[in-house]
N, C-alpha and C positions, 0 to 999 in steps of 0.2 A: 504493499500499500504507501501511497505518495509520502504521507506523514511518518513512516517509516526509512524511508530511501535516504541518501543522500542528497537527492532532486528535493524531497520535502523539507529536510535540515535546512538546505540552504533557503529554499523561500520561507522557513518559518523565521530565520536569522535575519535576512534581507527586510522581511514585515517589519518583524520588532524594531530595527535598527531606524527604518522610515519614519516610524509613528512615534518613536519615543527617545531616540539619540537626539542632545542639539543639533541644530541645523548645520554649524560648522564640524561638528564630529560625525555626522552623517556623509557629509560632502568628501571629507577625507577619506572614511571607508569605502565608500563608493568608489574612488578613481581607484584605492588600492585593489581590490576585488576586480573591476572592469582589467585594470593592467596585468594582474597574473593570471586570472580568467582560469581558477582552478577548477575542474570540474564545472558544474551549474552555477557558480557563484554569479558571474557576469550577468547571465541573464536574468538570475534571481532578482539582482540588484536595479536590473534596467525596469522589471516589473514593478518591483518595490518603490522606486521613484515613481513611475507614474500611477500608482494605485492612491498616492499620497497628495499628489500636485494640484489637484482641485483646493486643498486645503493647507499647503506648506510650501514657501517658497524657498528655494535654494539657490540664491543669485550666483553661485561659483559654478554650480553645474550646469546652468544654463549659458552662462559665460564661455566654458569648456566644450559645452557640446557644439555652440555657435562656432567656436575657433577650429574643434575638430571638422565638423561638415564642411568648413569654409575653405580650409585649406587641403582637404583631401580632395572636394569635388569641384569649387568655385575657384580656384587658382589664388584665394585670399579674401580675406575679411570685405564683404559688399557694404555699402549704406543701403539703406533701407530706398532712395531714390533708385538705384541700380538694380536692387534684387527686384523692387515691383514691377519695374519696366521689364527685366528678364521674365519675370513669372508671367504678366500679361503676356508677352510674344509667344512664350510656347503655350500657354492656353489657349490663344488664339489660333496658333497652328493645329491644334489638336482639334478644339472645338467644331467645325465645319466636316469632320470625318465620324462622328463618335454616332449620331443616329443612321448612318446609312451602315456601319458596321454592326451595330445592336441589331438592325434588320436582317440581317444576313445570318446573325447568330440565330436568332429566333426562328427562321428558315429552317438552317441546319441542324440545329436544337430537334425540330420537328420531323427533318427528315431521318436522324439519327433513332429516334423514339420507333419511327416506321421501321426501320432497318433498312432504308433506302441508301445510306451511306457508312463506310467503314468506322470503326473506333476511332482512328487515328485522322479521316477527313475534317475538314474545315477545324480542327479542334481548338484553334484562338478563339474563332469567333463561336461557336459553342461555348467554351469557357467564360467569354468576355458576356454572353447572354446570361450563362446561369448566375455569374457573379451578380450582375446587375437585377435579377430577380431574387437572388437571396438575400439582397441588401434591400430591395424595395420590402421584402416581407419584415427585414429586422426593424427598418424606419417606421412601419406600420405601428410596430409593438412599442419600440422604444422611444420614440419620438413624440411627445404627445402635444405641442404645439402644432396647430394644422399648417405651419409654413415652414417648419422645420423639415418635414421628410423630403419637401420640393426643394431645398437648398441643397438639404445634403445629399439628394439622388444626381444632382447635377454634377455634384463631384467626384460622386462614382462613376458617373460616365467619362469623365476626365482623366480621372486616375488611372482606371481601370481599361481604358483606352492606352495609354502610356505602359502601363507594365504587359498586355496582353497581344499588343503586336510591335514590339520592339523587332522581334527577330525576322518579319516582313516588311518594315516597316521603311518608305523612303520619308517620311515625314520627321521622323524622331531618332536620334542615334542614342547608342547606349550611355554614352557620356551627356549627350542632351537630358537623357531620362534621370541619370544620377544628380543632375545639376538642378532639375526638377525636384524631385525629391527633397533634397536639401534646403532647398529654397523655402519649400512648405514648410518642413519642418521648423527651422528657425522663424518663418512668418509667425508661424503659432496661432492659426486661425483653426477655430475648432473644428467645421465639418472637412475642411481640408484636408488637416491633418487625420482624421479619422478614417476617411477615404482611401488616403495615401499609403498609410499603414496595412488597413485591409485589403487593396486592390495588391498590393505589394505580397501581401502572404498567399492570395489568391491564385498570382502567376507563377509561385516560386518553381512548381513542375513542367514548367515551359524551358524549351533549349535558353533562352536568353538569361536565366537565372541561373548558372551552375551553382553546385555548393557551397563553393568559397564565396558567393554572394551574401552569404549569412552574414559575413564580419562586418556586412555594410548599418548593421543593427549597434555595432558596439558605440557608433556615437549618435547613429539617425534616430533612435528611439523617440517617440513622440515624448515632450516632457507634461502634456498635461490633454486632456480627452474631452 
């Protein structure tokens, strides 16, 4: 069982630290755990941070995350104006493509269910549509304000497209995607962060995301949801 495993112990320790240690002490513990990355400690600390981010602020971790993402994926720390302009340009590239590929995914999913196409045919389109459908159901359950599901699902379209079509896309390169993700996390707007993280997880089985891409999480875990 989880609570008797090494992973469970890491989760308990990380969770306790995030809730009860003084801010500076947790920040030091977090950085040490992520740097050493022994067992599941790094991942446990990432989730511990996320679990308390709505009521505890860790300013040095936010600064560390911004610097880490910026240096690894953006060529240096950007000011708000530069980051916003770049985000808007990338999103404007993706936006005209989403509805057409979502419709292709709907048709491909229906064809697969009828046995008309094989398991690996139109896989990215089918996964994109299934991701959107799954997040639609989730939004209706979890987001109570009537405007929130609409806002969130627009982000799901954008970030879902960005992850699911990297391998075939002429519109977005792998480096473009990494920059989009990094800037989204740094900007820290709720629905954009949530959609970006869930889209990344949903597309991880596609060839565009080899196993080493999991290292992306070490500095890219959303700091609040």
